[in-house]
ZADRENVEX-241781 format. One record per residue: residue in one letter; x, y, z of N, C-alpha, C, O in turn. Coordinates in nm, 4 decimals, padded with zeros to 6 digits. Example, Ala and Ser with C-alpha at 12.3 -4.5 7.8 and 13.67 -1.06 7.14 Angstrom:
2
sefi|nu|nv|nw|cau|cav|caw|cu|cv|cw|ou|ov|ow
A|01.3190|-00.5690|00.7800|01.2300|-00.4500|00.7800|01.3200|-00.3300|00.7800|01.4236|-00.3319|00.8465
S|01.2850|-00.2250|00.7080|01.3670|-00.1060|00.7140|01.2900|00.0030|00.7870|01.3409|00.1138|00.8039
//
This chain:
176
sefi|nu|nv|nw|cau|cav|caw|cu|cv|cw|ou|ov|ow
X|03.1592|-01.6912|-03.5300|03.1637|-01.6587|-03.3890|03.1263|-01.5124|-03.3665|03.0504|-01.4820|-03.2745
X|03.1782|-01.4215|-03.4490|03.1498|-01.2798|-03.4347|03.0010|-01.2511|-03.4546|02.9435|-01.1682|-03.3840
X|02.9379|-01.3205|-03.5522|02.7950|-01.3017|-03.5754|02.7144|-01.3404|-03.4512|02.6168|-01.2738|-03.4168
X|02.7557|-01.4485|-03.3841|02.6855|-01.4930|-03.2635|02.6979|-01.3901|-03.1516|02.6011|-01.3641|-03.0803
X|02.8178|-01.3309|-03.1358|02.8372|-01.2298|-03.0319|02.7540|-01.1055|-03.0603|02.6942|-01.0486|-02.9690
X|02.7498|-01.0630|-03.1863|02.6681|-00.9476|-03.2230|02.5206|-00.9778|-03.1965|02.4489|-00.8934|-03.1427
X|02.4749|-01.0975|-03.2338|02.3364|-01.1364|-03.2109|02.3043|-01.1390|-03.0618|02.2006|-01.0873|-03.0202
X|02.3910|-01.1980|-02.9819|02.3687|-01.2048|-02.8362|02.3664|-01.0653|-02.7763|02.2801|-01.0358|-02.6936
X|02.4589|-00.9787|-02.8158|02.4624|-00.8416|-02.7638|02.3365|-00.7656|-02.8048|02.2788|-00.6934|-02.7234
X|02.2933|-00.7809|-02.9300|02.1715|-00.7153|-02.9774|02.0494|-00.7668|-02.9015|01.9627|-00.6890|-02.8617
X|02.0436|-00.8976|-02.8821|01.9310|-00.9569|-02.8081|01.9288|-00.9067|-02.6646|01.8216|-00.8786|-02.6109
X|02.0448|-00.8949|-02.6016|02.0517|-00.8469|-02.4633|02.0016|-00.7032|-02.4530|01.9292|-00.6694|-02.3594
X|02.0396|-00.6183|-02.5488|01.9915|-00.4800|-02.5490|01.8407|-00.4768|-02.5688|01.7715|-00.4007|-02.5011
X|01.7884|-00.5579|-02.6604|01.6453|-00.5628|-02.6861|01.5688|-00.6093|-02.5618|01.4686|-00.5484|-02.5242
X|01.6153|-00.7158|-02.4987|01.5483|-00.7674|-02.3784|01.5527|-00.6640|-02.2674|01.4534|-00.6443|-02.1974
X|01.6675|-00.5971|-02.2499|01.6804|-00.4952|-02.1459|01.5851|-00.3790|-02.1716|01.5163|-00.3340|-02.0800
X|01.5805|-00.3303|-02.2945|01.4905|-00.2198|-02.3284|01.3452|-00.2632|-02.3158|01.2610|-00.1874|-02.2676
X|01.3158|-00.3860|-02.3596|01.1786|-00.4363|-02.3493|01.1385|-00.4534|-02.2034|01.0243|-00.4253|-02.1672
X|01.2312|-00.4994|-02.1187|01.2032|-00.5201|-01.9764|01.1637|-00.3892|-01.9084|01.0756|-00.3882|-01.8224
X|01.2288|-00.2777|-01.9465|01.1968|-00.1485|-01.8868|01.0529|-00.1073|-01.9183|00.9919|-00.0332|-01.8412
X|00.9986|-00.1540|-02.0298|00.8612|-00.1209|-02.0660|00.7590|-00.2141|-02.0007|00.6386|-00.1932|-02.0151
X|00.8053|-00.3159|-01.9296|00.7150|-00.4107|-01.8656|00.6836|-00.3718|-01.7215|00.6516|-00.4582|-01.6399
X|00.6922|-00.2448|-01.6898|00.6627|-00.1976|-01.5553|00.5173|-00.2312|-01.5224|00.4274|-00.1994|-01.6002
X|00.4939|-00.2947|-01.4086|00.3546|-00.3243|-01.3730|00.2774|-00.1947|-01.3537|00.3163|-00.1102|-01.2731
X|00.1700|-00.1793|-01.4261|00.0940|-00.0554|-01.4197|-00.0235|-00.0625|-01.3236|-00.0773|00.0408|-01.2838
X|-00.0645|-00.1851|-01.2852|-00.1767|-00.1990|-01.1917|-00.1461|-00.3097|-01.0929|-00.0804|-00.4088|-01.1248
X|-00.1962|-00.2895|-00.9712|-00.1808|-00.3896|-00.8663|-00.3112|-00.3952|-00.7878|-00.3939|-00.3045|-00.7966
X|-00.3288|-00.5027|-00.7108|-00.4504|-00.5200|-00.6325|-00.4181|-00.5839|-00.4984|-00.3240|-00.6624|-00.4865
X|-00.4962|-00.5496|-00.3991|-00.4901|-00.6161|-00.2686|-00.6313|-00.6586|-00.2327|-00.7239|-00.5775|-00.2344
X|-00.6472|-00.7856|-00.2003|-00.7745|-00.8356|-00.1491|-00.7651|-00.8292|00.0015|-00.6808|-00.8951|00.0623
X|-00.8521|-00.7496|00.0618|-00.8494|-00.7261|00.2057|-00.9501|-00.8187|00.2743|-01.0644|-00.8319|00.2306
X|-00.9049|-00.8821|00.3821|-00.9936|-00.9695|00.4604|-00.9473|-00.9687|00.6053|-00.8323|-00.9365|00.6355
X|-01.0374|-01.0041|00.6925|-01.0063|-01.0121|00.8345|-00.9595|-01.1523|00.8689|-01.0314|-01.2490|00.8435
X|-00.8397|-01.1655|00.9265|-00.7938|-01.2987|00.9654|-00.8750|-01.3565|01.0804|-00.8707|-01.4774|01.1036
X|-00.9487|-01.2735|01.1526|-01.0296|-01.3198|01.2654|-01.1627|-01.3774|01.2196|-01.2430|-01.4218|01.3017
X|-01.1865|-01.3769|01.0892|-01.3103|-01.4321|01.0376|-01.4274|-01.3348|01.0416|-01.5405|-01.3729|01.0111
X|-01.4016|-01.2092|01.0790|-01.5073|-01.1084|01.0746|-01.5480|-01.0868|00.9295|-01.4838|-01.1394|00.8386
X|-01.6503|-01.0126|00.9079|-01.6990|-00.9923|00.7719|-01.6368|-00.8711|00.7044|-01.6995|-00.8096|00.6182
X|-01.5149|-00.8361|00.7422|-01.4451|-00.7256|00.6784|-01.3772|-00.7799|00.5530|-01.2988|-00.8746|00.5586
X|-01.4095|-00.7174|00.4396|-01.3518|-00.7643|00.3136|-01.3591|-00.6552|00.2077|-01.4285|-00.5549|00.2243
X|-01.2867|-00.6766|00.0993|-01.2913|-00.5843|-00.0129|-01.1664|-00.5934|-00.0974|-01.0765|-00.6732|-00.0707
X|-01.1623|-00.5103|-00.1994|-01.0484|-00.5039|-00.2914|-01.0051|-00.3598|-00.3085|-01.0872|-00.2681|-00.3120
X|-00.8744|-00.3417|-00.3190|-00.8179|-00.2091|-00.3446|-00.7216|-00.2238|-00.4614|-00.6344|-00.3107|-00.4595
X|-00.7367|-00.1394|-00.5631|-00.6464|-00.1421|-00.6777|-00.5570|-00.0189|-00.6772|-00.5945|00.0871|-00.6270
X|-00.4397|-00.0351|-00.7333|-00.3392|00.0702|-00.7419|-00.3002|00.0819|-00.8882|-00.2620|-00.0172|-00.9504
X|-00.3096|00.2025|-00.9437|-00.2739|00.2256|-01.0828|-00.1627|00.3285|-01.0893|-00.1790|00.4417|-01.0437
X|-00.0486|00.2889|-01.1465|00.0643|00.3807|-01.1633|00.0295|00.4778|-01.2756|-00.0021|00.4358|-01.3869
X|00.0352|00.6065|-01.2466|00.0030|00.7094|-01.3450|00.1308|00.7599|-01.4118|00.2404|00.7436|-01.3581
X|00.1161|00.8205|-01.5276|00.2313|00.8688|-01.6031|00.3105|00.9754|-01.5289|00.4306|00.9899|-01.5518
X|00.2450|01.0508|-01.4398|00.3153|01.1561|-01.3656|00.3887|01.1025|-01.2425|00.4452|01.1801|-01.1655
X|00.3881|00.9689|-01.2235|00.4575|00.9076|-01.1111|00.3706|00.8829|-00.9899|00.4092|00.8080|-00.9002
X|00.2535|00.9449|-00.9858|00.1618|00.9235|-00.8737|00.0888|00.7910|-00.8925|00.0923|00.7311|-00.9999
X|00.0225|00.7464|-00.7857|-00.0547|00.6228|-00.7908|-00.1994|00.6521|-00.7525|-00.2270|00.7119|-00.6485
X|-00.2911|00.6087|-00.8388|-00.4340|00.6203|-00.8109|-00.4765|00.4977|-00.7306|-00.4524|00.3840|-00.7711
X|-00.5400|00.5226|-00.6162|-00.5845|00.4165|-00.5261|-00.7367|00.4179|-00.5260|-00.7988|00.5206|-00.4987
X|-00.7966|00.3021|-00.5569|-00.9431|00.2958|-00.5569|-00.9889|00.1572|-00.5147|-00.9189|00.0576|-00.5329
X|-01.1085|00.1541|-00.4577|-01.1617|00.0250|-00.4181|-01.2818|00.0385|-00.3270|-01.3324|00.1479|-00.3023
X|-01.3253|-00.0751|-00.2784|-01.4396|-00.0813|-00.1879|-01.4092|-00.1809|-00.0775|-01.3569|-00.2897|-00.1017
X|-01.4430|-00.1413|00.0432|-01.4284|-00.2274|00.1598|-01.5625|-00.2334|00.2314|-01.6415|-00.1393|00.2242
X|-01.5882|-00.3433|00.3002|-01.7152|-00.3620|00.3694|-01.6912|-00.4273|00.5053|-01.5988|-00.5069|00.5223
X|-01.7776|-00.3913|00.6030|-01.7791|-00.4657|00.7274|-01.7457|-00.3917|00.8544|-01.7484|-00.4532|00.9610
X|-01.7142|-00.2632|00.8502|-01.6875|-00.1895|00.9736|-01.7969|-00.0862|00.9986|-01.8562|-00.0343|00.9041
X|-01.8238|-00.0563|01.1263|-01.9224|00.0471|01.1578|-01.8806|00.1833|01.1026|-01.7639|00.2060|01.0708
X|-01.9774|00.2723|01.0921|-01.9520|00.4073|01.0424|-01.8365|00.4702|01.1209|-01.8314|00.4630|01.2437
X|-01.7437|00.5323|01.0466|-01.6311|00.5997|01.1097|-01.5087|00.5981|01.0211|-01.5112|00.5475|00.9089
X|-01.4015|00.6546|01.0739|-01.2740|00.6599|01.0030|-01.1782|00.5577|01.0628|-01.1760|00.5342|01.1836
X|-01.0982|00.4972|00.9731|-01.0051|00.3931|01.0143|-00.8719|00.4125|00.9423|-00.8684|00.4444|00.8235
X|-00.7627|00.3929|01.0155|-00.6297|00.4044|00.9584|-00.6078|00.3035|00.8462|-00.6567|00.1907|00.8515
X|-00.5335|00.3463|00.7452|-00.5152|00.2693|00.6229|-00.3703|00.2863|00.5794|-00.3296|00.3954|00.5397
X|-00.2920|00.1783|00.5867|-00.1479|00.1912|00.5643|-00.0905|00.0755|00.4836|-00.1404|-00.0369|00.4886
X|00.0159|00.1058|00.4090|00.0971|00.0024|00.3470|00.2019|-00.0368|00.4506|00.2717|00.0490|00.5046
X|00.2127|-00.1666|00.4779|00.3121|-00.2170|00.5725|00.4273|-00.2819|00.4962|00.4134|-00.3161|00.3788
X|00.5405|-00.2984|00.5633|00.6632|-00.3384|00.4960|00.6645|-00.4795|00.4407|00.7389|-00.5072|00.3466
X|00.5848|-00.5697|00.4960|00.5902|-00.7098|00.4528|00.4556|-00.7566|00.3982|00.3501|-00.7223|00.4515
X|00.4611|-00.8341|00.2932|00.3417|-00.8962|00.2373|00.3229|-01.0359|00.2936|00.2873|-01.1285|00.2206
X|00.3463|-01.0513|00.4209|00.3356|-01.1801|00.4890|00.2127|-01.1775|00.5789|00.2092|-01.1047|00.6781
X|00.1126|-01.2564|00.5443|-00.0072|-01.2630|00.6288|-00.0238|-01.4023|00.6893|-00.1335|-01.4399|00.7303
X|00.0863|-01.4791|00.6948|00.0793|-01.6140|00.7516|00.0472|-01.6118|00.9000|-00.0093|-01.7080|00.9521
X|00.0820|-01.5041|00.9690|00.0509|-01.4893|01.1106|-00.0582|-01.3859|01.1317|-00.0597|-01.3162|01.2332
X|-00.1504|-01.3757|01.0351|-00.2522|-01.2709|01.0412|-00.1895|-01.1377|01.0028|-00.0825|-01.1332|00.9422
X|-00.2566|-01.0309|01.0383|-00.2082|-00.8980|00.9995|-00.0838|-00.8553|01.0761|-00.0129|-00.7652|01.0315
X|-00.0555|-00.9175|01.1898|00.0627|-00.8805|01.2667|00.1924|-00.9120|01.1929|00.2938|-00.8463|01.2161
X|00.1907|-01.0118|01.1042|00.3141|-01.0492|01.0349|00.3475|-00.9563|00.9179|00.4442|-00.9811|00.8460
X|00.2690|-00.8497|00.8977|00.2996|-00.7535|00.7908|00.4067|-00.6527|00.8326|00.4476|-00.5686|00.7526
X|00.4515|-00.6610|00.9565|00.5562|-00.5708|01.0027|00.5063|-00.4296|01.0276|00.3871|-00.4065|01.0476
X|00.5993|-00.3366|01.0260|00.5700|-00.1949|01.0517|00.5223|-00.1259|00.9246|00.5207|-00.1847|00.8164
X|00.4834|00.0011|00.9405|00.4482|00.0815|00.8230|00.5684|00.0862|00.7288|00.6830|00.0920|00.7734
X|00.5412|00.0838|00.5977|00.6467|00.0920|00.4974|00.7106|00.2302|00.5069|00.6458|00.3310|00.4790
X|00.8380|00.2347|00.5463|00.9053|00.3601|00.5780|01.0522|00.3570|00.5344|01.1415|00.3641|00.6189
X|01.0783|00.3463|00.4031|01.2173|00.3344|00.3571|01.3026|00.4584|00.3828|01.4254|00.4501|00.3798
X|01.2397|00.5730|00.4079|01.3157|00.6965|00.4315|01.3334|00.7267|00.5805|01.3924|00.8287|00.6163
X|01.2830|00.6390|00.6670|01.2979|00.6517|00.8128|01.2462|00.7857|00.8649|01.3154|00.8559|00.9386
X|01.1251|00.8196|00.8259|01.0629|00.9443|00.8694|00.9600|00.9161|00.9785|00.9279|00.8005|01.0063
X|00.9082|01.0232|01.0405|00.8008|01.0101|01.1389|00.6696|00.9822|01.0671|00.6569|01.0074|00.9473
X|00.5724|00.9303|01.1409|00.4393|00.9086|01.0873|00.3768|01.0446|01.0557|00.4034|01.1430|01.1247
X|00.2941|01.0497|00.9517|00.2315|01.1770|00.9168|00.1077|01.1613|00.8315|00.0625|01.0501|00.8040
X|00.0544|01.2729|00.7908|-00.0622|01.2818|00.7034|-00.0164|01.2550|00.5594|00.0983|01.2835|00.5251
X|-00.1050|01.2006|00.4750|-00.0665|01.1746|00.3354|-00.0140|01.2969|00.2600|00.0625|01.2812|00.1648
X|-00.0532|01.4181|00.3000|-00.0058|01.5390|00.2319|00.1207|01.5971|00.2943|00.1748|01.6953|00.2434
X|00.1691|01.5374|00.4049|00.2896|01.5869|00.4714|00.4148|01.5431|00.3960|00.4197|01.4334|00.3404
X|00.5145|01.6289|00.3949|00.6444|01.5902|00.3390|00.7111|01.4879|00.4300|00.7706|01.3913|00.3822
X|00.7012|01.5089|00.5612|00.7598|01.4175|00.6596|00.6549|01.3129|00.6971|00.5716|01.3351|00.7850
X|00.6607|01.1985|00.6286|00.5670|01.0893|00.6533|00.6282|00.9591|00.6071|00.7215|00.9577|00.5269
X|00.5744|00.8491|00.6588|00.6116|00.7183|00.6056|00.5564|00.7098|00.4632|00.4515|00.7672|00.4340
X|00.6245|00.6404|00.3768|00.5723|00.6193|00.2418|00.4361|00.5504|00.2509|00.3454|00.5819|00.1739
X|00.4216|00.4573|00.3441|00.2971|00.3806|00.3575|00.1832|00.4495|00.4286|00.0778|00.3885|00.4463
X|00.1993|00.5743|00.4703|00.0925|00.6462|00.5403|-00.0129|00.6949|00.4414|00.0048|00.7977|00.3761
X|-00.1220|00.6207|00.4310|-00.2291|00.6572|00.3377|-00.3477|00.7232|00.4067|-00.4507|00.7460|00.3433
X|-00.3353|00.7541|00.5350|-00.4395|00.8279|00.6058|-00.5512|00.7406|00.6584|-00.5282|00.6307|00.7090
X|-00.6719|00.7909|00.6458|-00.7922|00.7217|00.6929|-00.8846|00.6923|00.5764|-00.8825|00.7608|00.4741
X|-00.9653|00.5896|00.5939|-01.0753|00.5625|00.5017|-01.2048|00.5742|00.5813|-01.2077|00.5466|00.7012
X|-01.3121|00.6156|00.5134|-01.4407|00.6411|00.5783|-01.5434|00.5335|00.5462|-01.5727|00.5070|00.4296
X|-01.5976|00.4719|00.6504|-01.7079|00.3768|00.6354|-01.8377|00.4503|00.6625|-01.8438|00.5356|00.7510
X|-01.9422|00.4175|00.5863|-02.0720|00.4844|00.6000|-02.1689|00.4014|00.6845|-02.1317|00.2991|00.7419
X|-02.2933|00.4475|00.6907|-02.3967|00.3797|00.7702|-02.4235|00.2368|00.7238|-02.4733|00.1550|00.8012
X|-02.3914|00.2064|00.5999|-02.4129|00.0722|00.5445|-02.2908|-00.0184|00.5621|-02.2828|-00.1255|00.5020
X|-02.1956|00.0261|00.6455|-02.0721|-00.0492|00.6717|-01.9875|-00.0638|00.5452|-01.9153|-00.1620|00.5279
X|-01.9982|00.0365|00.4572|-01.9258|00.0342|00.3292|-01.8287|00.1520|00.3216|-01.8522|00.2586|00.3784
X|-01.7201|00.1294|00.2504|-01.6182|00.2312|00.2306|-01.5799|00.2318|00.0833|-01.5460|00.1277|00.0269
X|-01.5852|00.3477|00.0222|-01.5450|00.3616|-00.1179|-01.4203|00.4501|-00.1215|-01.4221|00.5644|-00.0757
X|-01.3143|00.3960|-00.1755|-01.1834|00.4611|-00.1750|-01.1542|00.5147|-00.3150|-01.1740|00.4447|-00.4143
X|-01.1075|00.6380|-00.3221|-01.0720|00.6979|-00.4509|-00.9838|00.8202|-00.4247|-01.0342|00.9293|-00.3981
X|-00.8519|00.8009|-00.4325|-00.7595|00.9123|-00.4138|-00.6296|00.8832|-00.4888|-00.6072|00.7717|-00.5360
X|-00.5458|00.9838|-00.4987|-00.4153|00.9707|-00.5630|-00.3077|01.0033|-00.4599|-00.3210|01.0979|-00.3822
X|-00.2005|00.9231|-00.4603|-00.0915|00.9438|-00.3652|00.0380|00.9681|-00.4417|00.0626|00.9061|-00.5452
X|00.1210|01.0593|-00.3895|00.2448|01.0948|-00.4577|00.3684|01.0256|-00.4007|00.4774|01.0426|-00.4555
X|00.3558|00.9490|-00.2939|00.4732|00.8831|-00.2331|00.4868|00.7364|-00.2716|00.5976|00.6903|-00.2989
X|00.3768|00.6625|-00.2743|00.3856|00.5216|-00.3096|00.4094|00.5082|-00.4594|00.3826|00.6004|-00.5365
X|00.4599|00.3924|-00.4991|00.4843|00.3629|-00.6391|00.4702|00.2129|-00.6578|00.4731|00.1375|-00.5606
X|00.4549|00.1695|-00.7814|00.4522|00.0261|-00.8078|00.5919|-00.0266|-00.8399|00.6118|-00.1474|-00.8525
X|00.6884|00.0643|-00.8530|00.8275|00.0256|-00.8830|00.9222|00.1120|-00.8011|00.8814|00.2115|-00.7412
X|01.0475|00.0733|-00.7993|01.1516|00.1550|-00.7378|01.1555|00.1481|-00.5864|01.0939|00.0602|-00.5261
X|01.2283|00.2412|-00.5245|01.2480|00.2366|-00.3795|01.1203|00.2568|-00.2979|01.1156|00.2190|-00.1809
X|01.0188|00.3148|-00.3568|00.8906|00.3318|-00.2883|00.7878|00.2295|-00.3366|00.6678|00.2451|-00.3141
X|00.8364|00.1257|-00.4025|00.7491|00.0227|-00.4589|00.6721|-00.0540|-00.3524|00.7284|-00.0959|-00.2513
X|00.5431|-00.0716|-00.3764|00.4557|-00.1383|-00.2790|00.4184|-00.2803|-00.3189|00.3509|-00.3490|-00.2423
X|00.4601|-00.3262|-00.4360|00.4279|-00.4631|-00.4774|00.4866|-00.5624|-00.3777|00.6027|-00.5512|-00.3384
X|00.4063|-00.6582|-00.3379|00.4507|-00.7602|-00.2440|00.4459|-00.7164|-00.0987|00.4865|-00.7923|-00.0107
X|00.3982|-00.5981|-00.0717|00.3878|-00.5474|00.0657|00.2456|-00.5681|00.1175|00.1555|-00.6038|00.0415
X|00.2264|-00.5457|00.2464|00.0951|-00.5618|00.3072|00.0150|-00.4334|00.3055|00.0712|-00.3244|00.3168
X|-00.1152|-00.4454|00.2915|-00.2072|-00.3330|00.3041|-00.2934|-00.3625|00.4256|-00.3563|-00.4680|00.4332
X|-00.2968|-00.2693|00.5215|-00.3614|-00.2953|00.6506|-00.4675|-00.1909|00.6816|-00.4475|-00.0711|00.6614
X|-00.5802|-00.2392|00.7310|-00.6888|-00.1560|00.7824|-00.6844|-00.1673|00.9341|-00.6851|-00.2778|00.9884
X|-00.6798|-00.0538|01.0024|-00.6662|-00.0515|01.1491|-00.8004|-00.0322|01.2186|-00.9006|00.0010|01.1553
X|-00.8006|-00.0536|01.3500|-00.9242|-00.0502|01.4284|-00.9694|00.0898|01.4682|-01.0841|00.1084|01.5089
X|-00.8809|00.1884|01.4568|-00.9151|00.3254|01.4963|-00.8707|00.4237|01.3885|-00.8043|00.3870|01.2915
X|-00.9086|00.5473|01.4078|-00.8693|00.6553|01.3182|-00.7216|00.6893|01.3364|-00.6696|00.6833|01.4478
X|-00.6545|00.7247|01.2281|-00.5152|00.7682|01.2287|-00.5123|00.9153|01.2706|-00.5849|00.9974|01.2145
X|-00.4284|00.9488|01.3692|-00.4178|01.0890|01.4145|-00.3058|01.1648|01.3429|-00.2773|01.2793|01.3781
X|-00.2428|01.1040|01.2450|-00.1416|01.1641|01.1586|-00.0152|01.2087|01.2325|00.0561|01.2971|01.1851
X|00.0125|01.1488|01.3471|00.1325|01.1844|01.4228|00.1213|01.3167|01.4944|00.2226|01.3768|01.5300
X|-00.0017|01.3637|01.5163|-00.0224|01.4988|01.5696|-00.0786|01.5023|01.7106|-00.1134|01.6096|01.7599
X|-00.0885|01.3870|01.7771|-00.1401|01.3885|01.9145|-00.0255|01.3655|02.0118|00.0878|01.3400|01.9711
X|-00.0556|01.3746|02.1386|00.0467|01.3537|02.2417|00.0608|01.2065|02.2805|00.1437|01.1730|02.3652
X|-00.0185|01.1187|02.2201|-00.0089|00.9762|02.2510|00.1298|00.9245|02.2119|00.1819|00.9634|02.1074
X|00.1907|00.8376|02.2935|00.3254|00.7881|02.2631|00.3371|00.7164|02.1269|00.4458|00.7142|02.0691
X|00.2298|00.6589|02.0754|00.2340|00.5892|01.9466|00.2056|00.6799|01.8265|00.2146|00.6360|01.7118
X|00.1718|00.8043|01.8526|00.1279|00.8934|01.7465|00.2323|00.9105|01.6352|00.1989|00.8953|01.5177
X|00.3554|00.9413|01.6692|00.4580|00.9672|01.5669|00.5121|00.8395|01.5042|00.5880|00.8454|01.4074
X|00.4735|00.7226|01.5590|00.5187|00.5954|01.5038|00.4109|00.5290|01.4182|00.4403|00.4775|01.3103
X|00.2853|00.5299|01.4664|00.1774|00.4571|01.3986|00.0519|00.5404|01.3741|-00.0437|00.4915|01.3139
X|00.0510|00.6642|01.4196|-00.0705|00.7438|01.4092|-00.1740|00.7026|01.5114|-00.2901|00.7427|01.5033
X|-00.1312|00.6211|01.6095|-00.2195|00.5733|01.7154|-00.3481|00.5136|01.6591|-00.4564|00.5336|01.7141
X|-00.3349|00.4399|01.5486|-00.4517|00.3833|01.4806|-00.4953|00.2488|01.5396|-00.5931|00.1904|01.4930
X|-00.4257|00.1999|01.6390|-00.4680|00.0775|01.7071|-00.4342|-00.0494|01.6321|-00.3503|-00.0511|01.5420
X|-00.5023|-00.1556|01.6720|-00.4770|-00.2880|01.6158|-00.5132|-00.2984|01.4689|-00.5645|-00.2047|01.4077
X|-00.4850|-00.4143|01.4156|-00.5058|-00.4415|01.2727|-00.6277|-00.5325|01.2578|-00.6295|-00.6445|01.3087
X|-00.7295|-00.4827|01.1873|-00.8535|-00.5603|01.1765|-00.8680|-00.6357|01.0451|-00.9446|-00.7318|01.0372
X|-00.7956|-00.5935|00.9420|-00.8012|-00.6614|00.8130|-00.6755|-00.6255|00.7340|-00.6142|-00.5208|00.7549
X|-00.6388|-00.7165|00.6415|-00.5173|-00.6915|00.5644|-00.5173|-00.7749|00.4376|-00.6032|-00.8609|00.4181
X|-00.4210|-00.7486|00.3526|-00.4011|-00.8239|00.2304|-00.2634|-00.7962|00.1748|-00.1914|-00.7103|00.2258
X|-00.2267|-00.8677|00.0714|-00.0971|-00.8514|00.0065|-00.1192|-00.7819|-00.1277|-00.2103|-00.8179|-00.2023
X|-00.0371|-00.6837|-00.1579|-00.0462|-00.6094|-00.2831|00.0273|-00.6871|-00.3916|00.1477|-00.7103|-00.3813
X|-00.0449|-00.7269|-00.4948|00.0140|-00.8054|-00.6029|-00.0217|-00.7494|-00.7389|-00.1116|-00.6662|-00.7517
X|00.0496|-00.7958|-00.8405|00.0275|-00.7498|-00.9773|-00.1122|-00.7909|-01.0239|-00.1560|-00.9036|-01.0011
X|-00.1797|-00.6994|-01.0882|-00.3150|-00.7248|-01.1401|-00.3057|-00.7689|-01.2846|-00.4080|-00.7955|-01.3477
//
């Protein structure tokens, strides 16, 4: 009986230690327009050793310009992009720029589309994570119809959403 208890305790420690090393290091979101527009693409998230997350990908289908780009609290797209809820904001802060200390965790700023209706994303963020309280796995990634003003305008929605307007495309962030 004692041998079995020692074995079970040893196995539990091994599984627990092994589980900590199984942290998902990469995630992906396939972005598409629920309205059937030709907005589409993929965005990958790579957890870096310093705790930051590298965000990269390509999106297609919007005219030249800047568009708000945010992680939303829910990975539910059954009702289109509206069912993704609000911006991911576990610290209950105001909307802000990605470099601001006072910002939603999900505030990733704007992405730029070129003359060919293409957007190439490549940046590192220090607030989002693939694990822990700032974990984005299973959450929604949303592309908005207008540019994000970073909470700096007098518009009533500025400090809540960056006044980025409606949601034109979205996806769910999942393990890659």
